[in-house]
N, CA, C and O of each residue as an XYZ file, in Angstrom:
748
protein
N      15.490      8.144      2.394
C      14.661      9.084      3.061
C      14.409      8.575      4.501
O      13.931      7.453      4.670
N      14.714      9.363      5.517
C      14.473      8.820      6.915
C      12.989      8.736      7.151
O      12.165      9.389      6.509
N      12.711      7.909      8.091
C      11.332      7.736      8.657
C      10.761      9.034      9.060
O       9.633      9.352      8.682
N      11.518      9.842      9.847
C      11.019     11.126     10.318
C      10.630     12.036      9.130
O       9.571     12.661      9.183
N      11.472     12.134      8.033
C      11.280     12.995      6.943
C       9.888     12.516      6.289
O       8.983     13.303      6.012
N       9.835     11.238      6.095
C       8.512     10.593      5.495
C       7.339     11.019      6.298
O       6.317     11.391      5.723
N       7.422     10.988      7.565
C       6.247     11.338      8.444
C       5.970     12.771      8.328
O       4.800     13.133      8.202
N       6.973     13.669      8.358
C       6.806     15.055      8.204
C       6.189     15.373      6.803
O       5.359     16.275      6.680
N       6.618     14.602      5.735
C       6.088     14.889      4.405
C       4.545     14.470      4.429
O       3.704     15.167      3.861
N       4.217     13.309      5.107
C       2.964     12.828      5.097
C       1.985     13.782      5.849
O       0.825     13.924      5.463
N       2.495     14.434      6.940
C       1.780     15.320      7.655
C       1.397     16.594      6.818
O       0.291     17.132      6.854
N       2.466     16.999      6.061
C       2.323     18.294      5.217
C       1.253     17.973      4.082
O       0.310     18.727      3.845
N       1.464     16.914      3.479
C       0.729     16.627      2.267
C      -0.736     16.368      2.701
O      -1.667     16.641      1.943
N      -0.926     15.831      3.943
C      -2.212     15.303      4.362
C      -3.166     16.579      4.610
O      -4.378     16.366      4.635
N      -2.744     17.741      4.774
C      -3.605     18.837      5.062
C      -3.676     19.949      3.951
O      -4.524     20.840      3.999
N      -2.746     19.850      2.955
C      -2.562     20.940      2.069
C      -3.801     20.948      1.002
O      -4.531     21.935      0.920
N      -3.978     19.883      0.256
C      -4.847     19.880     -0.841
C      -6.078     18.892     -0.658
O      -6.897     18.775     -1.570
N      -6.190     18.245      0.424
C      -7.139     17.147      0.596
C      -8.553     17.772      0.404
O      -8.822     18.899      0.819
N      -9.417     16.993     -0.233
C     -10.818     17.456     -0.637
C     -11.869     17.395      0.440
O     -13.016     17.774      0.203
N     -11.521     16.944      1.580
C     -12.414     16.950      2.684
C     -11.646     17.407      3.932
O     -10.425     17.252      3.980
N     -12.299     17.942      4.900
C     -11.629     18.441      6.111
C     -11.206     17.224      6.921
O     -12.050     16.481      7.422
N      -9.846     17.012      7.053
C      -9.481     15.836      7.821
C      -9.763     16.015      9.348
O      -9.820     17.126      9.874
N      -9.936     14.824     10.026
C      -9.991     14.816     11.497
C      -8.803     15.427     12.082
O      -7.698     15.285     11.558
N      -8.993     16.116     13.171
C      -7.850     16.702     13.863
C      -7.923     16.348     15.392
O      -8.989     16.056     15.933
N      -6.835     16.390     15.989
C      -6.821     16.253     17.400
C      -7.877     17.014     18.225
O      -8.023     18.219     18.019
N      -8.542     16.445     19.047
C      -9.621     17.049     19.739
C     -10.992     16.849     19.176
O     -11.991     17.099     19.851
N     -11.058     16.371     17.862
C     -12.256     16.032     17.219
C     -12.859     14.677     17.907
O     -12.080     13.924     18.493
N     -14.076     14.410     17.841
C     -14.646     13.279     18.384
C     -14.230     12.033     17.654
O     -14.235     12.034     16.423
N     -13.862     10.949     18.352
C     -13.514      9.619     17.775
C     -13.415      8.703     18.947
O     -13.023      9.085     20.050
N     -13.779      7.491     18.676
C     -13.554      6.390     19.715
C     -12.134      6.273     20.128
O     -11.330      6.106     19.211
N     -11.671      6.332     21.364
C     -10.344      6.231     21.771
C      -9.747      4.985     21.324
O      -8.576      4.990     20.945
N     -10.489      3.837     21.329
C      -9.908      2.567     20.958
C      -9.538      2.479     19.451
O      -8.578      1.816     19.057
N     -10.360      3.190     18.631
C     -10.015      3.326     17.246
C      -8.703      4.188     17.005
O      -7.800      3.786     16.273
N      -8.668      5.286     17.610
C      -7.481      6.127     17.505
C      -6.250      5.335     17.898
O      -5.242      5.369     17.192
N      -6.319      4.583     19.076
C      -5.221      3.765     19.510
C      -4.799      2.636     18.539
O      -3.623      2.319     18.362
N      -5.860      2.054     17.922
C      -5.586      0.972     17.002
C      -4.838      1.557     15.700
O      -3.902      0.955     15.175
N      -5.310      2.718     15.253
C      -4.790      3.332     14.106
C      -3.358      3.758     14.381
O      -2.491      3.574     13.527
N      -3.086      4.327     15.562
C      -1.793      4.802     15.841
C      -0.790      3.591     16.002
O       0.405      3.716     15.733
N      -1.329      2.447     16.444
C      -0.434      1.273     16.585
C       0.160      0.797     15.381
O       1.199      0.139     15.433
N      -0.459      1.092     14.186
C       0.022      0.639     12.912
C       1.090      1.621     12.267
O       1.711      1.308     11.251
N       1.250      2.757     12.888
C       2.074      3.810     12.272
C       3.319      4.057     13.054
O       3.346      3.967     14.282
N       4.468      4.405     12.235
C       5.692      4.834     12.927
C       5.468      5.852     13.952
O       4.725      6.800     13.698
N       6.032      5.743     15.067
C       5.984      6.710     16.133
C       4.591      7.076     16.587
O       4.315      8.123     17.173
N       3.724      6.103     16.258
C       2.200      6.343     16.741
C       1.570      7.597     16.116
O       0.648      8.172     16.695
N       2.071      8.039     14.909
C       1.669      9.239     14.295
C       0.459      8.941     13.261
O       0.621      8.114     12.364
N      -0.659      9.584     13.406
C      -1.752      9.437     12.430
C      -1.274     10.173     11.209
O      -0.771     11.292     11.311
N      -1.431      9.529      9.994
C      -1.045     10.186      8.704
C      -2.311     10.612      7.973
O      -3.428     10.332      8.411
N      -2.126     11.245      6.932
C      -3.309     11.956      6.201
C      -4.440     10.938      5.852
O      -5.606     11.301      6.000
N      -4.178      9.767      5.427
C      -5.298      8.897      5.179
C      -6.081      8.474      6.355
O      -7.290      8.245      6.306
N      -5.289      8.370      7.503
C      -6.074      8.014      8.818
C      -6.964      9.229      9.137
O      -8.088      9.024      9.597
N      -6.578     10.335      8.945
C      -7.323     11.544      9.315
C      -8.602     11.702      8.471
O      -9.618     12.234      8.918
N      -8.500     11.244      7.314
C      -9.630     11.308      6.327
C     -10.583     10.016      6.677
O     -11.809     10.121      6.699
N      -9.960      8.910      6.921
C     -10.799      7.741      7.234
C     -11.676      8.041      8.440
O     -12.815      7.581      8.523
N     -11.095      8.871      9.440
C     -11.839      9.132     10.651
C     -13.134      9.933     10.405
O     -13.887     10.141     11.357
N     -13.434     10.402      9.142
C     -14.625     11.087      8.898
C     -15.762     10.045      8.984
O     -16.919     10.444      9.119
N     -15.490      8.763      8.913
C     -16.473      7.583      9.047
C     -15.858      6.588      9.911
O     -14.910      5.910      9.515
N     -16.377      6.465     11.123
C     -15.859      5.529     12.091
C     -15.942      4.100     11.581
O     -14.953      3.368     11.627
N     -17.141      3.686     11.083
C     -17.092      2.226     10.536
C     -16.101      1.954      9.408
O     -15.507      0.879      9.335
N     -15.936      2.924      8.547
C     -14.928      2.709      7.539
C     -13.605      2.606      8.091
O     -12.844      1.728      7.685
N     -13.217      3.537      9.103
C     -11.876      3.582      9.668
C     -11.607      2.292     10.430
O     -10.478      1.802     10.447
N     -12.631      1.746     11.054
C     -12.413      0.517     11.830
C     -12.146     -0.654     10.836
O     -11.187     -1.409     10.994
N     -12.948     -0.765      9.902
C     -12.780     -1.921      8.946
C     -11.502     -1.796      8.128
O     -10.795     -2.779      7.907
N     -11.211     -0.571      7.678
C      -9.990     -0.343      6.834
C      -8.791     -0.653      7.713
O      -7.893     -1.386      7.299
N      -8.765     -0.136      8.851
C      -7.613     -0.292      9.762
C      -7.340     -1.838      9.977
O      -6.206     -2.311      9.909
N      -8.418     -2.548     10.228
C      -8.169     -4.022     10.516
C      -7.781     -4.818      9.313
O      -6.988     -5.755      9.415
N      -8.331     -4.463      8.155
C      -8.006     -5.125      6.911
C      -6.525     -4.872      6.599
O      -5.770     -5.829      6.432
N      -6.091     -3.604      6.518
C      -4.810     -3.247      6.154
C      -3.726     -3.716      7.160
O      -2.591     -4.007      6.784
N      -4.113     -3.777      8.422
C      -3.248     -4.279      9.466
C      -2.876     -5.757      9.224
O      -1.726     -6.182      9.343
N      -3.940     -6.504      8.878
C      -3.697     -7.909      8.565
C      -2.875     -8.052      7.290
O      -1.909     -8.816      7.283
N      -3.212     -7.362      6.226
C      -2.387     -7.359      5.041
C      -0.941     -7.081      5.262
O      -0.078     -7.764      4.709
N      -0.663     -6.103      6.050
C       0.661     -5.664      6.384
C       1.481     -6.550      7.323
O       2.702     -6.666      7.225
N       0.687     -7.201      8.293
C       1.415     -7.811      9.444
C       1.143     -9.378      9.468
O       1.907    -10.104     10.103
N       0.115     -9.871      8.816
C      -0.175    -11.387      9.000
C      -0.101    -12.225      7.766
O      -0.217    -13.447      7.858
N       0.079    -11.659      6.662
C       0.106    -12.543      5.392
C       1.345    -13.391      5.415
O       2.363    -12.950      5.949
N       1.319    -14.505      4.902
C       2.469    -15.431      4.702
C       3.378    -15.003      3.526
O       4.575    -15.289      3.545
N       2.815    -14.318      2.500
C       3.683    -13.804      1.437
C       4.639    -12.854      1.983
O       4.286    -11.925      2.709
N       5.851    -13.074      1.642
C       6.997    -12.210      2.140
C       6.645    -10.713      2.034
O       6.083    -10.222      1.055
N       7.041    -10.008      3.171
C       6.780     -8.582      3.217
C       7.403     -7.791      2.092
O       6.809     -6.813      1.638
N       8.659     -8.201      1.589
C       9.242     -7.542      0.540
C       8.404     -7.627     -0.760
O       8.307     -6.671     -1.529
N       7.802     -8.828     -0.966
C       7.000     -8.989     -2.103
C       5.631     -8.158     -1.988
O       5.134     -7.595     -2.964
N       5.091     -8.136     -0.750
C       3.917     -7.360     -0.565
C       4.182     -5.876     -0.838
O       3.353     -5.220     -1.469
N       5.277     -5.346     -0.395
C       5.597     -3.923     -0.539
C       5.972     -3.634     -1.981
O       5.736     -2.521     -2.452
N       6.563     -4.616     -2.721
C       6.815     -4.446     -4.142
C       5.419     -4.264     -4.810
O       5.248     -3.321     -5.583
N       4.426     -5.134     -4.535
C       3.130     -4.958     -5.045
C       2.562     -3.548     -4.716
O       2.015     -2.885     -5.597
N       2.692     -3.106     -3.474
C       2.135     -1.840     -3.064
C       2.764     -0.646     -3.855
O       2.113      0.329     -4.231
N       3.970     -0.813     -4.045
C       4.661      0.306     -4.850
C       4.157      0.249     -6.276
O       3.805      1.284     -6.841
N       4.112     -0.901     -6.861
C       3.685     -1.058     -8.248
C       2.271     -0.434     -8.455
O       2.078      0.353     -9.382
N       1.298     -0.784     -7.600
C       0.028     -0.275     -7.587
C       0.047      1.231     -7.536
O      -0.622      1.895     -8.327
N       0.817      1.777     -6.603
C       0.863      3.176     -6.381
C       1.302      3.867     -7.699
O       0.745      4.911     -8.036
N       2.310      3.301     -8.473
C       2.751      3.861     -9.631
C       1.592      3.822    -10.703
O       1.308      4.821    -11.363
N       1.007      2.739    -10.828
C       0.047      2.486    -11.906
C      -1.161      3.467    -11.653
O      -1.747      3.941    -12.626
N      -1.535      3.773    -10.408
C      -2.584      4.539    -10.034
C      -2.260      6.064     -9.770
O      -3.144      6.855     -9.438
N      -1.025      6.402     -9.928
C      -0.510      7.808     -9.706
C      -0.841      8.222     -8.293
O      -1.318      9.328     -8.040
N      -0.570      7.282     -7.353
C      -0.774      7.598     -5.823
C       0.531      7.906     -5.230
O       1.197      6.995     -4.738
N       0.955      9.132     -5.237
C       2.343      9.493     -4.728
C       2.359      9.399     -3.279
O       3.402      9.065     -2.718
N       1.240      9.675     -2.575
C       1.218      9.564     -1.126
C       1.511      8.009     -0.668
O       2.233      7.669      0.269
N       0.834      7.220     -1.482
C       1.032      5.830     -1.203
C       2.455      5.399     -1.385
O       3.005      4.653     -0.575
N       3.083      5.899     -2.518
C       4.427      5.601     -2.758
C       5.353      6.077     -1.582
O       6.278      5.394     -1.144
N       5.031      7.234     -1.151
C       5.873      7.842     -0.063
C       5.778      7.068      1.254
O       6.699      7.063      2.071
N       4.669      6.439      1.418
C       4.561      5.553      2.721
C       5.262      4.233      2.501
O       5.920      3.733      3.414
N       5.142      3.642      1.303
C       5.644      2.301      1.148
C       7.076      2.286      0.576
O       7.686      1.218      0.595
N       7.633      3.344      0.089
C       8.986      3.274     -0.502
C       9.990      2.850      0.691
O      10.757      1.899      0.537
N       9.950      3.590      1.873
C      10.848      3.267      2.938
C      10.601      1.881      3.478
O      11.534      1.181      3.872
N       9.278      1.463      3.498
C       8.895      0.188      3.987
C       9.477     -0.957      3.049
O       9.908     -2.005      3.530
N       9.466     -0.717      1.779
C       9.979     -1.610      0.854
C      11.509     -1.853      1.011
O      12.016     -2.974      0.979
N      12.161     -0.740      1.177
C      13.698     -0.762      1.482
C      13.884     -1.531      2.725
O      14.731     -2.424      2.736
N      13.105     -1.252      3.882
C      13.366     -1.902      5.161
C      13.066     -3.472      4.958
O      13.671     -4.339      5.589
N      12.161     -3.713      4.099
C      11.810     -5.186      3.958
C      12.819     -5.972      3.080
O      12.685     -7.180      2.887
N      13.814     -5.255      2.567
C      14.823     -5.889      1.675
C      14.892     -5.460      0.234
O      15.780     -5.868     -0.514
N      13.940     -4.629     -0.147
C      13.962     -4.181     -1.525
C      15.208     -3.191     -1.774
O      15.879     -2.730     -0.851
N      15.409     -2.952     -2.989
C      16.576     -1.988     -3.298
C      16.071     -0.752     -3.968
O      15.002     -0.747     -4.579
N      16.859      0.321     -3.851
C      16.545      1.543     -4.475
C      16.449      1.380     -6.027
O      15.576      1.969     -6.666
N      17.349      0.581     -6.600
C      17.330      0.386     -8.033
C      15.979     -0.334     -8.517
O      15.402      0.002     -9.551
N      15.579     -1.251     -7.754
C      14.321     -1.991     -8.093
C      13.128     -1.045     -7.892
O      12.202     -1.031     -8.702
N      13.154     -0.292     -6.859
C      12.090      0.743     -6.711
C      11.949      1.740     -7.756
O      10.857      2.136     -8.162
N      13.168      2.170     -8.218
C      13.227      3.038     -9.397
C      12.665      2.492    -10.619
O      11.957      3.156    -11.375
N      13.009      1.180    -10.825
C      12.475      0.469    -12.054
C      10.975      0.303    -12.007
O      10.286      0.276    -13.026
N      10.490      0.191    -10.759
C       9.063     -0.071    -10.685
C       8.249      1.263    -11.051
O       7.030      1.202    -11.212
N       8.895      2.372    -11.170
C       8.264      3.599    -11.522
C       8.000      3.730    -12.989
O       7.222      4.575    -13.432
N       8.705      2.824    -13.789
C       8.443      2.788    -15.291
C       7.266      1.974    -15.619
O       7.028      0.931    -15.010
N       6.483      2.445    -16.615
C       5.359      1.560    -16.993
C       5.920      0.141    -17.601
O       5.448     -0.963    -17.328
N       6.865      0.360    -18.356
C       7.432     -0.898    -18.910
C       8.666     -1.282    -18.061
O       9.767     -0.755    -18.217
N       8.407     -2.193    -17.198
C       9.483     -2.592    -16.212
C      10.467     -3.407    -16.917
O      10.135     -4.319    -17.675
N      11.808     -3.049    -16.646
C      12.943     -3.956    -17.136
C      12.925     -5.195    -16.238
O      13.268     -5.165    -15.056
N      12.523     -6.227    -16.850
C      12.266     -7.481    -16.011
C      13.661     -8.167    -15.651
O      13.682     -9.065    -14.808
N      14.774     -7.764    -16.261
C      16.046     -8.388    -15.957
C      16.499     -7.953    -14.552
O      17.333     -8.621    -13.941
N      15.966     -6.860    -14.048
C      16.363     -6.424    -12.713
C      15.714     -7.282    -11.569
O      16.139     -7.246    -10.414
N      14.632     -8.072    -11.978
C      13.864     -8.676    -10.936
C      13.990    -10.173    -11.056
O      14.360    -10.712    -12.099
N      13.657    -10.862     -9.904
C      13.635    -12.369     -9.886
C      12.456    -12.844    -10.639
O      11.611    -12.041    -11.033
N      12.358    -14.133    -10.859
C      11.184    -14.771    -11.520
C       9.975    -14.374    -10.665
O       8.971    -13.906    -11.202
N      10.063    -14.560     -9.302
C       8.889    -14.296     -8.415
C       8.505    -12.879     -8.496
O       7.317    -12.566     -8.570
N       9.482    -11.975     -8.485
C       9.100    -10.487     -8.529
C       8.409    -10.206     -9.838
O       7.341     -9.595     -9.805
N       8.928    -10.601    -11.005
C       8.371    -10.383    -12.260
C       6.974    -10.878    -12.305
O       6.085    -10.210    -12.832
N       6.765    -12.035    -11.763
C       5.337    -12.574    -11.835
C       4.397    -11.720    -10.894
O       3.209    -11.623    -11.200
N       4.861    -11.125     -9.814
C       4.047    -10.379     -8.945
C       3.863     -8.971     -9.679
O       2.814     -8.346     -9.523
N       4.813     -8.520    -10.417
C       4.608     -7.259    -11.084
C       3.542     -7.479    -12.200
O       2.648     -6.660    -12.412
N       3.689     -8.607    -12.881
C       2.667     -8.877    -14.005
C       1.236     -9.024    -13.342
O       0.250     -8.526    -13.885
N       1.161     -9.663    -12.252
C      -0.109     -9.795    -11.535
C      -0.535     -8.435    -11.221
O      -1.663     -8.126    -11.607
N       0.122     -7.602    -10.623
C      -0.290     -6.261    -10.129
C      -0.726     -5.455    -11.320
O      -1.780     -4.821    -11.283
N       0.105     -5.460    -12.441
C      -0.252     -4.767    -13.686
C      -1.573     -5.245    -14.219
O      -2.453     -4.419    -14.463
N      -1.758     -6.472    -14.406
C      -2.995     -6.954    -14.970
C      -4.154     -6.653    -14.110
O      -5.155     -6.154    -14.623
N      -4.108     -6.924    -12.778
C      -5.179     -6.712    -11.994
C      -5.530     -5.235    -11.879
O      -6.710     -4.883    -11.863
N      -4.554     -4.391    -11.800
C      -4.808     -2.899    -11.641
C      -5.280     -2.352    -12.947
O      -6.244     -1.588    -12.993
N      -4.620     -2.727    -14.015
C      -4.957     -2.028    -15.336
C      -6.231     -2.572    -16.019
O      -6.895     -1.864    -16.775
N      -6.541     -3.811    -15.740
C      -7.663     -4.410    -16.485
C      -8.575     -5.345    -15.598
O      -9.509     -5.953    -16.122
N      -8.327     -5.442    -14.393
C      -9.012     -6.120    -13.305
C      -8.837     -7.721    -13.681
O      -8.557     -8.488    -12.760
N      -8.976     -8.168    -14.844
C      -8.868     -9.602    -15.126
C      -7.354     -9.976    -15.194
O      -6.546     -9.237    -15.757
N      -7.008    -11.120    -14.615
C      -5.734    -11.701    -14.608
C      -5.703    -13.009    -15.331
O      -6.525    -13.903    -15.131
N      -4.661    -13.079    -16.228
C      -4.476    -14.209    -17.017
C      -4.386    -15.479    -16.091
O      -3.817    -15.469    -14.999
N      -5.013    -16.580    -16.649
C      -5.004    -17.818    -15.812
C      -3.540    -18.317    -15.680
O      -3.214    -18.905    -14.649
N      -2.683    -18.119    -16.634
C      -1.326    -18.640    -16.571
C      -0.569    -17.874    -15.393
O       0.264    -18.466    -14.707
N      -0.870    -16.630    -15.201
C      -0.192    -15.790    -14.141
C      -0.657    -16.544    -12.750
O       0.223    -16.844    -11.944
N      -1.865    -16.812    -12.500
C      -2.351    -17.409    -11.325
C      -1.653    -18.780    -11.160
O      -1.109    -19.116    -10.108
N      -1.703    -19.537    -12.258
C      -1.100    -20.919    -12.160
C       0.389    -20.899    -11.796
O       0.834    -21.676    -10.951
N       1.167    -19.995    -12.445
C       2.515    -19.833    -12.105
C       2.718    -19.270    -10.649
O       3.670    -19.649     -9.967
N       1.845    -18.402    -10.212
C       1.942    -17.956     -8.795
C       1.706    -19.151     -7.864
O       2.413    -19.320     -6.871
N       0.760    -19.932     -8.177
C       0.485    -21.133     -7.285
C       1.732    -22.149     -7.219
O       2.011    -22.819     -6.224
N       2.375    -22.157     -8.331
C       3.601    -23.064     -8.424
C       4.695    -22.393     -7.619
O       5.355    -23.092     -6.850
N       4.939    -21.111     -7.729
C       6.030    -20.332     -7.016
C       5.729    -20.089     -5.584
O       6.633    -20.198     -4.755
N       4.520    -19.765     -5.233
C       4.212    -19.392     -3.871
C       3.291    -20.319     -3.068
O       3.265    -20.250     -1.839
N       2.554    -21.167     -3.741
C       1.447    -22.031     -3.180
C       0.190    -21.215     -3.242
O       0.160    -20.029     -3.572
N      -0.864    -21.957     -2.891
C      -2.177    -21.348     -3.073
C      -2.527    -20.201     -2.051
O      -3.210    -19.231     -2.379
N      -2.003    -20.385     -0.776
C      -2.323    -19.414      0.200
C      -1.671    -18.098     -0.106
O      -2.343    -17.068     -0.082
N      -0.329    -18.085     -0.405
C       0.369    -16.847     -0.833
C      -0.167    -16.253     -2.063
O      -0.141    -15.028     -2.180
N      -0.673    -17.026     -3.034
C      -1.315    -16.519     -4.241
C      -2.529    -15.737     -3.963
O      -2.750    -14.657     -4.510
N      -3.325    -16.296     -3.096
C      -4.530    -15.606     -2.622
C      -4.077    -14.220     -1.912
O      -4.672    -13.158     -2.092
N      -3.065    -14.361     -1.173
C      -2.638    -13.128     -0.422
C      -2.086    -12.106     -1.403
O      -2.332    -10.909     -1.254
N      -1.342    -12.565     -2.404
C      -0.840    -11.618     -3.487
C      -1.973    -10.888     -4.119
O      -1.982     -9.658     -4.177
N      -2.937    -11.642     -4.597
C      -4.102    -11.079     -5.195
C      -4.781    -10.102     -4.293
O      -5.158     -9.009     -4.715
N      -4.948    -10.504     -2.993
C      -5.627     -9.585     -2.094
C      -4.816     -8.375     -1.772
O      -5.382     -7.328     -1.459
N      -3.516     -8.468     -1.835
C      -2.695     -7.307     -1.605
C      -2.914     -6.271     -2.741
O      -3.120     -5.084     -2.487
N      -2.862     -6.752     -3.969
C      -3.139     -6.010     -5.114
C      -4.446     -5.266     -4.980
O      -4.507     -4.050     -5.167
N      -5.519     -6.024     -4.647
C      -6.829     -5.536     -4.593
C      -6.966     -4.584     -3.368
O      -7.702     -3.605     -3.491
N      -6.345     -4.787     -2.260
C      -6.351     -3.887     -1.100
C      -5.705     -2.544     -1.473
O      -6.278     -1.486     -1.213
N      -4.515     -2.589     -2.080
C      -3.830     -1.394     -2.367
C      -4.398     -0.616     -3.577
O      -4.117      0.576     -3.701
N      -5.151     -1.220     -4.432
C      -5.897     -0.550     -5.393
C      -7.064      0.207     -4.698
O      -7.435      1.308     -5.105
N      -7.600     -0.392     -3.686
C      -8.607      0.435     -2.900
C      -7.969      1.611     -2.207
O      -8.496      2.724     -2.233
N      -6.775      1.351     -1.556
C      -6.065      2.420     -0.923
C      -5.714      3.551     -1.976
O      -6.031      4.720     -1.759
N      -5.096      3.189     -3.041
C      -4.711      4.225     -4.041
C      -5.953      4.971     -4.615
O      -5.888      6.185     -4.811
N      -6.989      4.321     -4.864
C      -8.117      4.974     -5.418
C      -8.800      6.028     -4.427
O      -9.274      7.095     -4.818
N      -8.792      5.614     -3.142
C      -9.266      6.548     -2.100
C      -8.355      7.752     -1.959
O      -8.820      8.887     -1.853
N      -6.996      7.486     -1.959
C      -6.069      8.520     -1.790
C      -6.143      9.532     -2.963
O      -6.187     10.739     -2.723
N      -6.156      9.043     -4.250
C      -6.268      9.902     -5.381
C      -7.557     10.625     -5.477
O      -7.562     11.815     -5.791
N      -8.639      9.984     -5.228
C      -9.946     10.578     -5.374
C     -10.083     11.823     -4.384
O     -10.637     12.873     -4.708
N      -9.530     11.585     -3.185
C      -9.715     12.668     -2.196
C      -8.428     13.643     -2.113
O      -8.340     14.488     -1.222
N      -7.470     13.472     -3.071
C      -6.315     14.235     -3.069
C      -5.611     14.249     -1.804
O      -5.301     15.307     -1.257
N      -5.323     12.998     -1.275
C      -4.534     12.944     -0.060
C      -3.119     12.661     -0.492
O      -2.225     12.561      0.348
């Protein structure tokens, strides 16, 4: 799916069934906030979640900064972060989140076959590396039951180091926040 098609889809879905009236061009908003939000998006286009976040400027500022850092500054490989984001989207039934991160996952080195496998609740682990399987397990446990088994964290520390383990857990947590926001407001 081309980036332009994804953006068009995100624009259409963002206004159709959303449960609050999204911000629109011409509505009041700090110009620096709008610029920062546009800077994170392909073609500087605000998408549905951005327009709903702009209902609360403090929320939009904090959210934009947190997610910018997760997406751009973590040492955990981007392909792994995008894999986590897709898995969380599946578990929380967040189609909008999937539509945003599917092309990003492919751009980061993920494959269509692996993305398709992530859509199943019981993932066929033979399609994934040891590292990917561990991240899927981490995402599943944290998303579905909040608690993560100690052995999962210990294995993550061995495979990725402590910093990237913390970042993997934070990526799961951040995108659970995103998906819950999206689903609750029908974005």
